[in-house]
N, C-alpha and C positions, 0 to 999 in steps of 0.2 A: 107314085104309085100303082099300081095296077092290082085292084083287089074285088073281089066281089062282098064286100061287108066290113067290118070291123077289121082288127089287127088288135087293139088294143080297146081293153072294157077297164070304165075307171068306172069303181065304185066305193062311193063315201058310206056312212054306219047313217049320217044327219043330213038334212038339211039346212044345217049348218056351215058345215061343213065345205058349201055349194065355193066361196068364194077359192075356197085353197085347190080343191077337184080343178075348179074351169082353168086352174092358171096351167096343169097339166092339156088342159084338151082344147085348150089357143094357140099353146105349144106344135101338141102333134096337127091344131087343122092347118097353124103357118107353113109349115112342111109337107102338108099333103097326104098324114097318115090318118088311115080310119082307125076310127075310134067310135065307141059308146059307151051312156052310163049311165050308171043304177044308184039310187040309194035303197039299200035294203040291209037294216039292222043287224047287225046279229048275235043279238039277244030281245029284238022285239018279232027277229022274221029269223030264226037258224036256220031253219025249213030250206026255205026261198035261196039263203047263203048259200048254202048246199046245192042247191041246185043249178045255180047259178054259175059254180064253179064247178061243178060236176061235165059241166055243161060244156063250160067254152070254150074245152077244145074241141068238139065236133063241131061247136058253130064257127069255127074259123078264128076267134081269139087265139093269139102269139106270146101274150103279156097282158095282167094282171096288175093295175097301182090301184091300192087300198086305201082308201083315206080316216084313218078316227082320231076320236080325241078318248079322253079325258082313260077306261079300262084298256079304251082299244085292242078290243079280240078280235078285231073282223080281217087283218093283215092275214093275221094267223088263220082262224076259221076255212078262209078259203085256201088256203096252201095247204090244206088239209084235206084239200076235197078236189084239189086236181093236181098234175106233174108239171103243169103252165110256170113258168116264172112270177113270183110276185114280190111287187111296190111297194113298201108302205110307206106312207105316210104320216107321222105323227101331227094332229094339227091338236094346233093351242085349244085351251078351255078354261073352268072356270076357277081350277084350283090350281096346276102348279105350273102353272103359261106352260105344258106343252110338256114338259119331261117326265107326267108320267104317262102318256101317250108314248113320248119317243123309247123308255126303258120297257114299256108291253109290247112295241112292236121287235124292237132289237134283241130283246129277250125271248129268242123263240126254244122248244125245248128238239134236240138230236131229230135231225132226220125231217124237221120243219121249216128249212130256212124261208127269213122274208129281206130280200136286200129293202136295207133303212136307207131312207134318205132325211136329210134334219129339218124341222119343229117347221112347219107350214110353206113346206118347202115343193110344192106342185110343180111347178117349174121344174125341175131337176129333176123329177120323178116322169116329166114325161121326155127329158135326154135322156136318162138312159133307157126308158124305155125303147128309143128309140136306137141307141146304139144299142139295144138284144135280137131288136128286127133289123139291124147292117148285116150282123154276123151271117147274116143267109140271103139280106137283101142289097145288092150291093149300089143300088144306084140313089140308098140312104146316104152312102158316104158321100161324098161331094156335098148334099147339104150339111150334115155333120160339121165336115172341114170349114166349110164358109161360118160356120158358130162359130167355130175357133178363131173362123178369121177376124168374126163380130166383135167378139169381145177383146181379143186382143185392140183393137182398132178403139175402143168404148171403157178401156183400161186409160190407155195412149192421150188421149180425149180429157177422162177425169185426171191424170198427171199433168197432164199442158196447166191446167186452171188451180192444179193447187204450186205448183212450180208459180205461177204468175200473183197467186196470192201471196206465196215466199215474198218478193221479188218486191209485191208492197208492203208487206211488212217494213220489213230491210231498209224503203227509204222512208214509211214512216206515215204512209200515204193510208 
């Protein structure tokens, strides 16, 4: 995909969310989608988050993936300051294994939508970002088609393993 800079912004409120958000970056990287990654806290640096989100479109970003744990305000704050699609990634925390983050991100007020993936599902956020980009960039569509083919092949391998285990169990082995 030819671009002059990143198309996807990956944002997290804490560096402890890096392993989750790294999976989004790695997925995008594997498909040749340019991205940038930052750690800007909605609580400790609200002005920085507002500036990042408000300038994102002018800087060429088309989608923002925002991961957060706990109160998980980051995706909603980002969405309040941009018209770009925002994908929220609830990150597991110490308290409720990420359920608190999930509820915080998915329950945005009217007019401030945030697409939300599962808890710690950074890879899915990367895929959703690619799907959003593919609406305009047709070069991504065959890559997404191949991803589906690869997922099917992986599932078929796992099914073969389970069928083999079932035979062994039935045979008493």
